[in-house]
TORKOL-4160 file (C-alpha; in steps of 0.2 Angstrom, whole numbers, padded with zeros to 4 digits, m for minus):
433
<pt num="1" X="m0107" Y="m0075" Z="0088"/>
<pt num="2" X="m0101" Y="m0058" Z="0094"/>
<pt num="3" X="m0109" Y="m0042" Z="0087"/>
<pt num="4" X="m0104" Y="m0024" Z="0090"/>
<pt num="5" X="m0109" Y="m0008" Z="0082"/>
<pt num="6" X="m0101" Y="0009" Z="0080"/>
<pt num="7" X="m0110" Y="0025" Z="0077"/>
<pt num="8" X="m0101" Y="0039" Z="0069"/>
<pt num="9" X="m0100" Y="0047" Z="0052"/>
<pt num="10" X="m0095" Y="0033" Z="0040"/>
<pt num="11" X="m0088" Y="0034" Z="0023"/>
<pt num="12" X="m0082" Y="0021" Z="0010"/>
<pt num="13" X="m0082" Y="0019" Z="m0009"/>
<pt num="14" X="m0088" Y="0004" Z="m0018"/>
<pt num="15" X="m0080" Y="0009" Z="m0035"/>
<pt num="16" X="m0069" Y="0022" Z="m0043"/>
<pt num="17" X="m0080" Y="0038" Z="m0039"/>
<pt num="18" X="m0072" Y="0047" Z="m0054"/>
<pt num="19" X="m0082" Y="0035" Z="m0065"/>
<pt num="20" X="m0096" Y="0030" Z="m0054"/>
<pt num="21" X="m0101" Y="0044" Z="m0042"/>
<pt num="22" X="m0115" Y="0033" Z="m0035"/>
<pt num="23" X="m0102" Y="0022" Z="m0028"/>
<pt num="24" X="m0098" Y="0034" Z="m0014"/>
<pt num="25" X="m0107" Y="0028" Z="0002"/>
<pt num="26" X="m0107" Y="0043" Z="0014"/>
<pt num="27" X="m0117" Y="0042" Z="0030"/>
<pt num="28" X="m0115" Y="0058" Z="0041"/>
<pt num="29" X="m0124" Y="0048" Z="0055"/>
<pt num="30" X="m0119" Y="0031" Z="0051"/>
<pt num="31" X="m0118" Y="0014" Z="0059"/>
<pt num="32" X="m0105" Y="0000" Z="0056"/>
<pt num="33" X="m0110" Y="m0017" Z="0062"/>
<pt num="34" X="m0096" Y="m0030" Z="0065"/>
<pt num="35" X="m0100" Y="m0048" Z="0068"/>
<pt num="36" X="m0086" Y="m0061" Z="0071"/>
<pt num="37" X="m0073" Y="m0050" Z="0063"/>
<pt num="38" X="m0083" Y="m0046" Z="0047"/>
<pt num="39" X="m0094" Y="m0032" Z="0041"/>
<pt num="40" X="m0112" Y="m0037" Z="0045"/>
<pt num="41" X="m0120" Y="m0020" Z="0040"/>
<pt num="42" X="m0116" Y="m0002" Z="0036"/>
<pt num="43" X="m0127" Y="0012" Z="0032"/>
<pt num="44" X="m0138" Y="0026" Z="0040"/>
<pt num="45" X="m0140" Y="0024" Z="0059"/>
<pt num="46" X="m0159" Y="0027" Z="0057"/>
<pt num="47" X="m0161" Y="0013" Z="0045"/>
<pt num="48" X="m0150" Y="0000" Z="0054"/>
<pt num="49" X="m0152" Y="0003" Z="0072"/>
<pt num="50" X="m0170" Y="m0003" Z="0074"/>
<pt num="51" X="m0166" Y="m0020" Z="0068"/>
<pt num="52" X="m0152" Y="m0022" Z="0080"/>
<pt num="53" X="m0155" Y="m0034" Z="0094"/>
<pt num="54" X="m0155" Y="m0028" Z="0112"/>
<pt num="55" X="m0139" Y="m0038" Z="0115"/>
<pt num="56" X="m0129" Y="m0028" Z="0103"/>
<pt num="57" X="m0118" Y="m0015" Z="0110"/>
<pt num="58" X="m0118" Y="0002" Z="0101"/>
<pt num="59" X="m0102" Y="0012" Z="0104"/>
<pt num="60" X="m0106" Y="0031" Z="0100"/>
<pt num="61" X="m0092" Y="0040" Z="0093"/>
<pt num="62" X="m0097" Y="0058" Z="0090"/>
<pt num="63" X="m0085" Y="0069" Z="0080"/>
<pt num="64" X="m0077" Y="0054" Z="0072"/>
<pt num="65" X="m0076" Y="0047" Z="0055"/>
<pt num="66" X="m0075" Y="0028" Z="0052"/>
<pt num="67" X="m0068" Y="0023" Z="0035"/>
<pt num="68" X="m0060" Y="0007" Z="0029"/>
<pt num="69" X="m0042" Y="0004" Z="0034"/>
<pt num="70" X="m0029" Y="0011" Z="0021"/>
<pt num="71" X="m0020" Y="0000" Z="0009"/>
<pt num="72" X="m0002" Y="0004" Z="0006"/>
<pt num="73" X="0002" Y="m0003" Z="m0011"/>
<pt num="74" X="0021" Y="m0001" Z="m0010"/>
<pt num="75" X="0032" Y="0001" Z="0006"/>
<pt num="76" X="0049" Y="m0005" Z="0012"/>
<pt num="77" X="0050" Y="m0014" Z="0028"/>
<pt num="78" X="0069" Y="m0012" Z="0030"/>
<pt num="79" X="0070" Y="0007" Z="0026"/>
<pt num="80" X="0062" Y="0013" Z="0043"/>
<pt num="81" X="0079" Y="0019" Z="0048"/>
<pt num="82" X="0082" Y="0029" Z="0032"/>
<pt num="83" X="0065" Y="0039" Z="0031"/>
<pt num="84" X="0069" Y="0057" Z="0030"/>
<pt num="85" X="0087" Y="0054" Z="0024"/>
<pt num="86" X="0094" Y="0069" Z="0016"/>
<pt num="87" X="0101" Y="0071" Z="m0002"/>
<pt num="88" X="0103" Y="0062" Z="m0018"/>
<pt num="89" X="0092" Y="0055" Z="m0031"/>
<pt num="90" X="0087" Y="0037" Z="m0033"/>
<pt num="91" X="0103" Y="0027" Z="m0038"/>
<pt num="92" X="0114" Y="0038" Z="m0026"/>
<pt num="93" X="0101" Y="0037" Z="m0012"/>
<pt num="94" X="0102" Y="0018" Z="m0013"/>
<pt num="95" X="0121" Y="0017" Z="m0012"/>
<pt num="96" X="0122" Y="0030" Z="0002"/>
<pt num="97" X="0107" Y="0026" Z="0013"/>
<pt num="98" X="0097" Y="0011" Z="0008"/>
<pt num="99" X="0110" Y="m0003" Z="0005"/>
<pt num="100" X="0119" Y="0000" Z="0022"/>
<pt num="101" X="0102" Y="0000" Z="0031"/>
<pt num="102" X="0097" Y="m0016" Z="0022"/>
<pt num="103" X="0114" Y="m0025" Z="0026"/>
<pt num="104" X="0109" Y="m0024" Z="0044"/>
<pt num="105" X="0095" Y="m0037" Z="0041"/>
<pt num="106" X="0108" Y="m0051" Z="0039"/>
<pt num="107" X="0106" Y="m0052" Z="0058"/>
<pt num="108" X="0090" Y="m0061" Z="0062"/>
<pt num="109" X="0089" Y="m0052" Z="0079"/>
<pt num="110" X="0089" Y="m0035" Z="0070"/>
<pt num="111" X="0075" Y="m0041" Z="0058"/>
<pt num="112" X="0065" Y="m0047" Z="0073"/>
<pt num="113" X="0067" Y="m0031" Z="0082"/>
<pt num="114" X="0062" Y="m0020" Z="0067"/>
<pt num="115" X="0047" Y="m0030" Z="0061"/>
<pt num="116" X="0035" Y="m0025" Z="0076"/>
<pt num="117" X="0041" Y="m0007" Z="0074"/>
<pt num="118" X="0037" Y="m0006" Z="0056"/>
<pt num="119" X="0020" Y="m0014" Z="0057"/>
<pt num="120" X="0015" Y="m0004" Z="0072"/>
<pt num="121" X="0020" Y="0012" Z="0062"/>
<pt num="122" X="0008" Y="0006" Z="0049"/>
<pt num="123" X="m0006" Y="0003" Z="0061"/>
<pt num="124" X="m0003" Y="0020" Z="0070"/>
<pt num="125" X="m0006" Y="0029" Z="0054"/>
<pt num="126" X="m0022" Y="0019" Z="0049"/>
<pt num="127" X="m0014" Y="0007" Z="0037"/>
<pt num="128" X="m0022" Y="m0011" Z="0039"/>
<pt num="129" X="m0015" Y="m0019" Z="0023"/>
<pt num="130" X="0001" Y="m0017" Z="0014"/>
<pt num="131" X="0012" Y="m0024" Z="0000"/>
<pt num="132" X="0030" Y="m0024" Z="0007"/>
<pt num="133" X="0048" Y="m0026" Z="0001"/>
<pt num="134" X="0059" Y="m0036" Z="0013"/>
<pt num="135" X="0078" Y="m0037" Z="0010"/>
<pt num="136" X="0088" Y="m0051" Z="0001"/>
<pt num="137" X="0089" Y="m0060" Z="0017"/>
<pt num="138" X="0076" Y="m0074" Z="0020"/>
<pt num="139" X="0076" Y="m0070" Z="0038"/>
<pt num="140" X="0070" Y="m0053" Z="0035"/>
<pt num="141" X="0054" Y="m0060" Z="0027"/>
<pt num="142" X="0052" Y="m0073" Z="0041"/>
<pt num="143" X="0053" Y="m0059" Z="0054"/>
<pt num="144" X="0040" Y="m0048" Z="0045"/>
<pt num="145" X="0028" Y="m0062" Z="0042"/>
<pt num="146" X="0029" Y="m0068" Z="0060"/>
<pt num="147" X="0025" Y="m0051" Z="0067"/>
<pt num="148" X="0011" Y="m0049" Z="0054"/>
<pt num="149" X="0004" Y="m0066" Z="0059"/>
<pt num="150" X="0004" Y="m0061" Z="0077"/>
<pt num="151" X="m0006" Y="m0045" Z="0074"/>
<pt num="152" X="m0018" Y="m0054" Z="0062"/>
<pt num="153" X="m0014" Y="m0041" Z="0049"/>
<pt num="154" X="m0017" Y="m0043" Z="0030"/>
<pt num="155" X="0001" Y="m0042" Z="0023"/>
<pt num="156" X="0009" Y="m0047" Z="0007"/>
<pt num="157" X="0028" Y="m0047" Z="0006"/>
<pt num="158" X="0043" Y="m0055" Z="m0002"/>
<pt num="159" X="0062" Y="m0058" Z="0000"/>
<pt num="160" X="0071" Y="m0047" Z="m0012"/>
<pt num="161" X="0079" Y="m0055" Z="m0027"/>
<pt num="162" X="0095" Y="m0046" Z="m0032"/>
<pt num="163" X="0111" Y="m0054" Z="m0040"/>
<pt num="164" X="0121" Y="m0039" Z="m0047"/>
<pt num="165" X="0125" Y="m0020" Z="m0045"/>
<pt num="166" X="0124" Y="m0020" Z="m0026"/>
<pt num="167" X="0136" Y="m0024" Z="m0011"/>
<pt num="168" X="0141" Y="m0042" Z="m0009"/>
<pt num="169" X="0132" Y="m0044" Z="0007"/>
<pt num="170" X="0116" Y="m0040" Z="m0002"/>
<pt num="171" X="0117" Y="m0052" Z="m0017"/>
<pt num="172" X="0109" Y="m0069" Z="m0020"/>
<pt num="173" X="0110" Y="m0079" Z="m0036"/>
<pt num="174" X="0096" Y="m0085" Z="m0047"/>
<pt num="175" X="0097" Y="m0102" Z="m0039"/>
<pt num="176" X="0098" Y="m0097" Z="m0021"/>
<pt num="177" X="0085" Y="m0083" Z="m0024"/>
<pt num="178" X="0073" Y="m0096" Z="m0031"/>
<pt num="179" X="0076" Y="m0108" Z="m0017"/>
<pt num="180" X="0073" Y="m0096" Z="m0003"/>
<pt num="181" X="0057" Y="m0089" Z="m0012"/>
<pt num="182" X="0050" Y="m0107" Z="m0014"/>
<pt num="183" X="0054" Y="m0110" Z="0004"/>
<pt num="184" X="0046" Y="m0094" Z="0010"/>
<pt num="185" X="0030" Y="m0097" Z="0000"/>
<pt num="186" X="0028" Y="m0114" Z="0007"/>
<pt num="187" X="0031" Y="m0108" Z="0025"/>
<pt num="188" X="0020" Y="m0092" Z="0025"/>
<pt num="189" X="0008" Y="m0091" Z="0010"/>
<pt num="190" X="m0010" Y="m0092" Z="0016"/>
<pt num="191" X="m0006" Y="m0093" Z="0035"/>
<pt num="192" X="m0018" Y="m0081" Z="0044"/>
<pt num="193" X="m0020" Y="m0066" Z="0032"/>
<pt num="194" X="m0003" Y="m0067" Z="0024"/>
<pt num="195" X="0001" Y="m0067" Z="0005"/>
<pt num="196" X="0017" Y="m0068" Z="m0005"/>
<pt num="197" X="0025" Y="m0058" Z="m0018"/>
<pt num="198" X="0040" Y="m0063" Z="m0029"/>
<pt num="199" X="0051" Y="m0047" Z="m0027"/>
<pt num="200" X="0065" Y="m0043" Z="m0039"/>
<pt num="201" X="0071" Y="m0026" Z="m0034"/>
<pt num="202" X="0072" Y="m0019" Z="m0051"/>
<pt num="203" X="0080" Y="m0023" Z="m0068"/>
<pt num="204" X="0096" Y="m0014" Z="m0063"/>
<pt num="205" X="0100" Y="m0027" Z="m0049"/>
<pt num="206" X="0093" Y="m0043" Z="m0057"/>
<pt num="207" X="0101" Y="m0052" Z="m0072"/>
<pt num="208" X="0092" Y="m0060" Z="m0086"/>
<pt num="209" X="0094" Y="m0077" Z="m0077"/>
<pt num="210" X="0086" Y="m0070" Z="m0061"/>
<pt num="211" X="0072" Y="m0062" Z="m0070"/>
<pt num="212" X="0068" Y="m0078" Z="m0079"/>
<pt num="213" X="0068" Y="m0087" Z="m0062"/>
<pt num="214" X="0056" Y="m0074" Z="m0056"/>
<pt num="215" X="0045" Y="m0077" Z="m0070"/>
<pt num="216" X="0045" Y="m0096" Z="m0067"/>
<pt num="217" X="0041" Y="m0093" Z="m0049"/>
<pt num="218" X="0026" Y="m0082" Z="m0053"/>
<pt num="219" X="0020" Y="m0095" Z="m0066"/>
<pt num="220" X="0022" Y="m0109" Z="m0054"/>
<pt num="221" X="0012" Y="m0101" Z="m0040"/>
<pt num="222" X="m0005" Y="m0093" Z="m0047"/>
<pt num="223" X="m0009" Y="m0085" Z="m0030"/>
<pt num="224" X="0007" Y="m0075" Z="m0028"/>
<pt num="225" X="0010" Y="m0057" Z="m0034"/>
<pt num="226" X="0025" Y="m0050" Z="m0044"/>
<pt num="227" X="0031" Y="m0034" Z="m0035"/>
<pt num="228" X="0045" Y="m0023" Z="m0042"/>
<pt num="229" X="0050" Y="m0005" Z="m0047"/>
<pt num="230" X="0050" Y="0002" Z="m0064"/>
<pt num="231" X="0053" Y="0019" Z="m0073"/>
<pt num="232" X="0056" Y="0028" Z="m0056"/>
<pt num="233" X="0071" Y="0039" Z="m0061"/>
<pt num="234" X="0078" Y="0044" Z="m0078"/>
<pt num="235" X="0096" Y="0038" Z="m0074"/>
<pt num="236" X="0088" Y="0021" Z="m0069"/>
<pt num="237" X="0078" Y="0020" Z="m0085"/>
<pt num="238" X="0094" Y="0024" Z="m0095"/>
<pt num="239" X="0104" Y="0010" Z="m0085"/>
<pt num="240" X="0090" Y="m0002" Z="m0089"/>
<pt num="241" X="0091" Y="0002" Z="m0107"/>
<pt num="242" X="0110" Y="m0001" Z="m0108"/>
<pt num="243" X="0108" Y="m0017" Z="m0099"/>
<pt num="244" X="0094" Y="m0024" Z="m0110"/>
<pt num="245" X="0096" Y="m0015" Z="m0127"/>
<pt num="246" X="0085" Y="m0028" Z="m0136"/>
<pt num="247" X="0070" Y="m0022" Z="m0126"/>
<pt num="248" X="0057" Y="m0010" Z="m0133"/>
<pt num="249" X="0056" Y="m0001" Z="m0116"/>
<pt num="250" X="0058" Y="m0004" Z="m0097"/>
<pt num="251" X="0041" Y="m0013" Z="m0096"/>
<pt num="252" X="0046" Y="m0024" Z="m0111"/>
<pt num="253" X="0061" Y="m0030" Z="m0100"/>
<pt num="254" X="0049" Y="m0038" Z="m0088"/>
<pt num="255" X="0037" Y="m0044" Z="m0101"/>
<pt num="256" X="0050" Y="m0054" Z="m0110"/>
<pt num="257" X="0052" Y="m0064" Z="m0094"/>
<pt num="258" X="0033" Y="m0067" Z="m0090"/>
<pt num="259" X="0032" Y="m0054" Z="m0077"/>
<pt num="260" X="0019" Y="m0043" Z="m0084"/>
<pt num="261" X="0001" Y="m0049" Z="m0080"/>
<pt num="262" X="m0014" Y="m0047" Z="m0069"/>
<pt num="263" X="m0004" Y="m0051" Z="m0053"/>
<pt num="264" X="0010" Y="m0038" Z="m0056"/>
<pt num="265" X="0012" Y="m0022" Z="m0046"/>
<pt num="266" X="0025" Y="m0010" Z="m0053"/>
<pt num="267" X="0030" Y="0004" Z="m0041"/>
<pt num="268" X="0032" Y="0022" Z="m0048"/>
<pt num="269" X="0031" Y="0021" Z="m0067"/>
<pt num="270" X="0035" Y="0040" Z="m0068"/>
<pt num="271" X="0043" Y="0039" Z="m0085"/>
<pt num="272" X="0034" Y="0025" Z="m0094"/>
<pt num="273" X="0027" Y="0030" Z="m0111"/>
<pt num="274" X="0010" Y="0027" Z="m0118"/>
<pt num="275" X="0015" Y="0010" Z="m0125"/>
<pt num="276" X="0019" Y="0004" Z="m0108"/>
<pt num="277" X="0003" Y="0010" Z="m0100"/>
<pt num="278" X="m0007" Y="0002" Z="m0114"/>
<pt num="279" X="0002" Y="m0014" Z="m0111"/>
<pt num="280" X="m0001" Y="m0014" Z="m0092"/>
<pt num="281" X="m0019" Y="m0010" Z="m0095"/>
<pt num="282" X="m0021" Y="m0024" Z="m0107"/>
<pt num="283" X="m0012" Y="m0036" Z="m0095"/>
<pt num="284" X="m0022" Y="m0030" Z="m0080"/>
<pt num="285" X="m0006" Y="m0025" Z="m0071"/>
<pt num="286" X="m0006" Y="m0012" Z="m0057"/>
<pt num="287" X="0004" Y="0004" Z="m0054"/>
<pt num="288" X="0009" Y="0009" Z="m0036"/>
<pt num="289" X="0009" Y="0029" Z="m0037"/>
<pt num="290" X="0021" Y="0035" Z="m0024"/>
<pt num="291" X="0020" Y="0054" Z="m0024"/>
<pt num="292" X="0030" Y="0057" Z="m0008"/>
<pt num="293" X="0045" Y="0048" Z="m0013"/>
<pt num="294" X="0044" Y="0054" Z="m0031"/>
<pt num="295" X="0045" Y="0072" Z="m0024"/>
<pt num="296" X="0058" Y="0068" Z="m0011"/>
<pt num="297" X="0070" Y="0059" Z="m0023"/>
<pt num="298" X="0067" Y="0071" Z="m0037"/>
<pt num="299" X="0061" Y="0057" Z="m0048"/>
<pt num="300" X="0047" Y="0066" Z="m0057"/>
<pt num="301" X="0028" Y="0068" Z="m0058"/>
<pt num="302" X="0017" Y="0053" Z="m0061"/>
<pt num="303" X="0004" Y="0055" Z="m0074"/>
<pt num="304" X="m0011" Y="0049" Z="m0064"/>
<pt num="305" X="m0024" Y="0056" Z="m0077"/>
<pt num="306" X="m0015" Y="0048" Z="m0091"/>
<pt num="307" X="m0013" Y="0031" Z="m0082"/>
<pt num="308" X="m0031" Y="0031" Z="m0077"/>
<pt num="309" X="m0036" Y="0036" Z="m0094"/>
<pt num="310" X="m0027" Y="0021" Z="m0102"/>
<pt num="311" X="m0036" Y="0010" Z="m0090"/>
<pt num="312" X="m0021" Y="0005" Z="m0079"/>
<pt num="313" X="m0025" Y="m0001" Z="m0061"/>
<pt num="314" X="m0018" Y="0012" Z="m0050"/>
<pt num="315" X="m0016" Y="0013" Z="m0031"/>
<pt num="316" X="m0007" Y="0025" Z="m0019"/>
<pt num="317" X="0008" Y="0020" Z="m0009"/>
<pt num="318" X="0020" Y="0028" Z="0004"/>
<pt num="319" X="0036" Y="0020" Z="m0002"/>
<pt num="320" X="0044" Y="0022" Z="0015"/>
<pt num="321" X="0058" Y="0026" Z="0017"/>
<pt num="322" X="0060" Y="0036" Z="0000"/>
<pt num="323" X="0043" Y="0042" Z="0005"/>
<pt num="324" X="0043" Y="0054" Z="0020"/>
<pt num="325" X="0028" Y="0047" Z="0029"/>
<pt num="326" X="0018" Y="0032" Z="0034"/>
<pt num="327" X="0002" Y="0041" Z="0032"/>
<pt num="328" X="m0009" Y="0037" Z="0018"/>
<pt num="329" X="m0020" Y="0052" Z="0022"/>
<pt num="330" X="m0004" Y="0063" Z="0019"/>
<pt num="331" X="0000" Y="0053" Z="0003"/>
<pt num="332" X="m0017" Y="0058" Z="m0004"/>
<pt num="333" X="m0012" Y="0076" Z="m0001"/>
<pt num="334" X="0005" Y="0073" Z="m0010"/>
<pt num="335" X="m0005" Y="0066" Z="m0024"/>
<pt num="336" X="m0015" Y="0081" Z="m0025"/>
<pt num="337" X="0000" Y="0092" Z="m0025"/>
<pt num="338" X="0008" Y="0081" Z="m0039"/>
<pt num="339" X="m0008" Y="0084" Z="m0049"/>
<pt num="340" X="m0008" Y="0103" Z="m0047"/>
<pt num="341" X="0010" Y="0104" Z="m0054"/>
<pt num="342" X="0003" Y="0096" Z="m0070"/>
<pt num="343" X="m0012" Y="0106" Z="m0071"/>
<pt num="344" X="m0023" Y="0092" Z="m0065"/>
<pt num="345" X="m0034" Y="0093" Z="m0049"/>
<pt num="346" X="m0036" Y="0077" Z="m0040"/>
<pt num="347" X="m0054" Y="0075" Z="m0033"/>
<pt num="348" X="m0052" Y="0070" Z="m0014"/>
<pt num="349" X="m0065" Y="0056" Z="m0016"/>
<pt num="350" X="m0054" Y="0048" Z="m0030"/>
<pt num="351" X="m0039" Y="0050" Z="m0019"/>
<pt num="352" X="m0048" Y="0041" Z="m0005"/>
<pt num="353" X="m0052" Y="0027" Z="m0017"/>
<pt num="354" X="m0034" Y="0026" Z="m0022"/>
<pt num="355" X="m0029" Y="0024" Z="m0004"/>
<pt num="356" X="m0043" Y="0010" Z="0000"/>
<pt num="357" X="m0052" Y="0000" Z="m0013"/>
<pt num="358" X="m0040" Y="0003" Z="m0027"/>
<pt num="359" X="m0026" Y="m0003" Z="m0016"/>
<pt num="360" X="m0035" Y="m0019" Z="m0012"/>
<pt num="361" X="m0039" Y="m0021" Z="m0030"/>
<pt num="362" X="m0021" Y="m0019" Z="m0035"/>
<pt num="363" X="m0016" Y="m0032" Z="m0022"/>
<pt num="364" X="m0030" Y="m0044" Z="m0027"/>
<pt num="365" X="m0038" Y="m0043" Z="m0010"/>
<pt num="366" X="m0053" Y="m0033" Z="m0014"/>
<pt num="367" X="m0064" Y="m0048" Z="m0010"/>
<pt num="368" X="m0058" Y="m0047" Z="0007"/>
<pt num="369" X="m0055" Y="m0028" Z="0011"/>
<pt num="370" X="m0056" Y="m0011" Z="0004"/>
<pt num="371" X="m0074" Y="m0006" Z="0008"/>
<pt num="372" X="m0088" Y="m0010" Z="0020"/>
<pt num="373" X="m0098" Y="m0022" Z="0009"/>
<pt num="374" X="m0106" Y="m0035" Z="0021"/>
<pt num="375" X="m0095" Y="m0051" Z="0023"/>
<pt num="376" X="m0079" Y="m0042" Z="0021"/>
<pt num="377" X="m0066" Y="m0042" Z="0034"/>
<pt num="378" X="m0069" Y="m0028" Z="0047"/>
<pt num="379" X="m0053" Y="m0018" Z="0045"/>
<pt num="380" X="m0057" Y="0000" Z="0049"/>
<pt num="381" X="m0050" Y="0017" Z="0056"/>
<pt num="382" X="m0058" Y="0029" Z="0067"/>
<pt num="383" X="m0053" Y="0047" Z="0063"/>
<pt num="384" X="m0054" Y="0061" Z="0076"/>
<pt num="385" X="m0061" Y="0076" Z="0066"/>
<pt num="386" X="m0056" Y="0087" Z="0081"/>
<pt num="387" X="m0038" Y="0080" Z="0084"/>
<pt num="388" X="m0031" Y="0098" Z="0083"/>
<pt num="389" X="m0039" Y="0115" Z="0086"/>
<pt num="390" X="m0037" Y="0120" Z="0068"/>
<pt num="391" X="m0043" Y="0103" Z="0061"/>
<pt num="392" X="m0058" Y="0104" Z="0072"/>
<pt num="393" X="m0062" Y="0122" Z="0066"/>
<pt num="394" X="m0060" Y="0117" Z="0048"/>
<pt num="395" X="m0069" Y="0101" Z="0048"/>
<pt num="396" X="m0084" Y="0108" Z="0057"/>
<pt num="397" X="m0087" Y="0119" Z="0041"/>
<pt num="398" X="m0086" Y="0105" Z="0029"/>
<pt num="399" X="m0102" Y="0103" Z="0019"/>
<pt num="400" X="m0098" Y="0087" Z="0009"/>
<pt num="401" X="m0088" Y="0071" Z="0011"/>
<pt num="402" X="m0075" Y="0077" Z="m0002"/>
<pt num="403" X="m0072" Y="0093" Z="0008"/>
<pt num="404" X="m0070" Y="0083" Z="0024"/>
<pt num="405" X="m0058" Y="0071" Z="0016"/>
<pt num="406" X="m0047" Y="0085" Z="0008"/>
<pt num="407" X="m0045" Y="0094" Z="0025"/>
<pt num="408" X="m0040" Y="0077" Z="0032"/>
<pt num="409" X="m0027" Y="0075" Z="0018"/>
<pt num="410" X="m0020" Y="0092" Z="0020"/>
<pt num="411" X="m0021" Y="0096" Z="0038"/>
<pt num="412" X="m0022" Y="0080" Z="0048"/>
<pt num="413" X="m0007" Y="0070" Z="0055"/>
<pt num="414" X="m0005" Y="0055" Z="0066"/>
<pt num="415" X="m0015" Y="0063" Z="0080"/>
<pt num="416" X="m0031" Y="0061" Z="0069"/>
<pt num="417" X="m0029" Y="0042" Z="0070"/>
<pt num="418" X="m0039" Y="0038" Z="0086"/>
<pt num="419" X="m0041" Y="0019" Z="0083"/>
<pt num="420" X="m0036" Y="0006" Z="0070"/>
<pt num="421" X="m0045" Y="m0011" Z="0070"/>
<pt num="422" X="m0041" Y="m0027" Z="0062"/>
<pt num="423" X="m0056" Y="m0039" Z="0060"/>
<pt num="424" X="m0065" Y="m0029" Z="0072"/>
<pt num="425" X="m0052" Y="m0029" Z="0086"/>
<pt num="426" X="m0042" Y="m0014" Z="0091"/>
<pt num="427" X="m0024" Y="m0016" Z="0085"/>
<pt num="428" X="m0019" Y="0002" Z="0088"/>
<pt num="429" X="m0027" Y="0015" Z="0100"/>
<pt num="430" X="m0020" Y="0033" Z="0102"/>
<pt num="431" X="m0012" Y="0035" Z="0119"/>
<pt num="432" X="m0010" Y="0016" Z="0121"/>
<pt num="433" X="m0007" Y="0000" Z="0111"/>
């Protein structure tokens, strides 16, 4: 048994603080105790320290904030090389930037080279769990899973299913997509900290036959997720309506194939109506709110207040490479700006919840990660509150946890990530790996 303790300011939330303010656990002089890769205790230093044995090493981290590792509820592994690409809205952007970048992953060597880069970017920005798209190529998922297993990272991913409206080199068929997915589930699901998501790109690029196959796969494997896009862009929504005229709306397309349920994660949902929100809430489905890419691609403003009011599980996501940053802290800031444009002010503590425990709940891994409840896996981030002179000056004046979080979301950058730990072990350290 190995035990180690970390003394710093500590913050986590045990529930949505917009509904349960008492769920905020804020310890200005806190202690996080890790035992064999799991949280043994978390609370005020004055309460926990006297009970520690003399053999427990306590690392003092003054001027630091320890919080749970961030959970990215929707990100694209093969889009690292198009992050920051200029011009176009969604459908044009896919044709111009995304599809050419994804075609390169037909080469297994390219996929193996990109997977460590992608995961190391997540870790360098404090993200310890993610739900990721691969490409249509089975080898892209193999490469990503292998790299995540090597890092002992909690990752859920899936090979894209896409059998129409894309370049020939990026298409599969309902039959080959099903076979590849079944093979990947057998190979990787449950190894280390890995999970699988059945991943049709969106209804524009999957035929009815392929969506039906995806529904069969989800039904046959009760421990996998369904991960796709929905209602991101008005032109996309119109295209889906033309392709599936019998459906009541975009969500109904998926519903008809058994793809709307408690294990479903729908990215974007910018233009979904109240019927779709109510149906997702009823089904227990989750929305991945992607404010950075919604703004970058001109897709629109996600109605966070309305979605939460309908009871829809909602989490934050970077959506790299449509999104312009791997940083979930910056994504909280983008979510705040999105709310401001709609006359809604996002509470920083709610934003923090969306980037941690809510993401774990959306991915159905909240029994493992998302907060510092004893017994959970010790994935955490050490944030340097004085990473820049301006950040140091402003955070020194913060009076509450909410003020501190807001300053980090608006002013911090990658330099504020001092350390990222997976199950108590350092996976990223600023200045060295």
